[in-house]
Structures are given as C-alpha cells and as structure tokens.
N, C-alpha and C positions, 0 to 999 in steps of 0.2 A: 720491515716496518713501512716501506713504500707502499706495499699492497694495502695495508690498513688505511693509510692516508688517502689513497685513491678511492677506496671503498667509501670513506666518509664523504668525499667530494661527490661521488656518483650518486650516493643515496640522497644527497641534499641539493641536487642540481636545480630543483624548482622551489627551494626554500631558502630564505635568507640565512646566511651563515656568518658567524662572528669569530674573529681570531682569538686563539688562546695566547696568553702572555708569552712574549719571546723568551726562549731559553728554558721553557718549562715543559716537563713530561708530566702531564696532569693525570692524577688518579681519577678513574671513573668508578663510582660507587653504585650499589644496588638501590639506594634510597637517598633522601636529602639530608645527609649528615655523616660526620666522621666515624660514627659507630657502625655504619653499614659496611658490608663486605666490599673490598675492591674487586671489581669484575674485569677490569683491564686498565692499562696505562696508555694514554694517548702519546703519539710521537711528537717531536718538536715541530713547531711552525704549522700546526693544523688549524683548520677552521671547523666550527661545529654549528649544527642547526640548534635552535632552541624551540621546542614544541610547546612547552609549558614551564612554569616555575613554581617552586614550593618553598615555604619557610622551613628552616632546619637549623642545624648547628651553625653558630657564628664562626666565621673563618676570616683571618687576616691574610691577605695575599697581595699580589702584584698591583691590583686595582683598588686596594682599600680593604675595609672590614665590612662584612655583610653576612646576613643569615639567609640570603636568597640562594637557592640551588636550581640549576638549569637542567631540565630533562632533555637529553640529546638523543634519546632512543628508548625503546622498551626496557625498563629496568636499569636505565643508565643516567646517573646524575653527576654533575660536576659543580663545584662551588663557583658562584658568579664572581667571586673575588679574583678569579684567574681568567675571566672571559671579558673581552673588550666590547661591551654592548653600547657604550656611549652614554650610559645612564647609571645612576646609583640606585634606581628603583626597578620595579617590575616593567619589563618590555614585552611580555607575553602573558597569555592567560594563566591563572593559577591551575595547577594540576588537580584533577578530580580525585 
C-alpha cells in the first residue's frame, strides 16, 4: 500500500491535497454515489487532490453529512464527508 500512497502524492505534487479522515480506508467509486462500483480503496493517512466536485448520494461520515463527492482522478470519486477540506460546501469547480 505504500506504493499507492506515494503514487497519489507524486501525481498531485503541484495540486492542493486534502487529508482523508484519520483511521479510514476510504472507498473510491467510479461515480458520485454509493451505487457506483468501488474501483479501489485508499490506504490510511493519505491525502487526495480534488479536481472537481459533484452532487450525489448523501453520506454521513467523519466530517458530517453531505451529498458532495470529490473527483480525485479520472473515474475516481470519494465522499466529501471523509475529506478534510475545511468547508461544508464546494471548494472546487463542479465536474462537467
């Protein structure tokens, strides 16, 4: 799992990254909702870039309840309820 964490860091070196909730192995889904397929699971204590955000399934998580989903890569979305963005609202453009 260390390789995956390093890959995320290297890929986002010039982009702001945000910490995933402590002690959480976060599911990454193919779209903005819990009905989308899980494409991978993030390791503990990783930071993720947020390229854009979309409304989707409402999720209750470590940082509250939200329907905002963060796009962290092509075809990769995580619930904003598990990402510490410092905001309860959108912090990136809406995904097209």
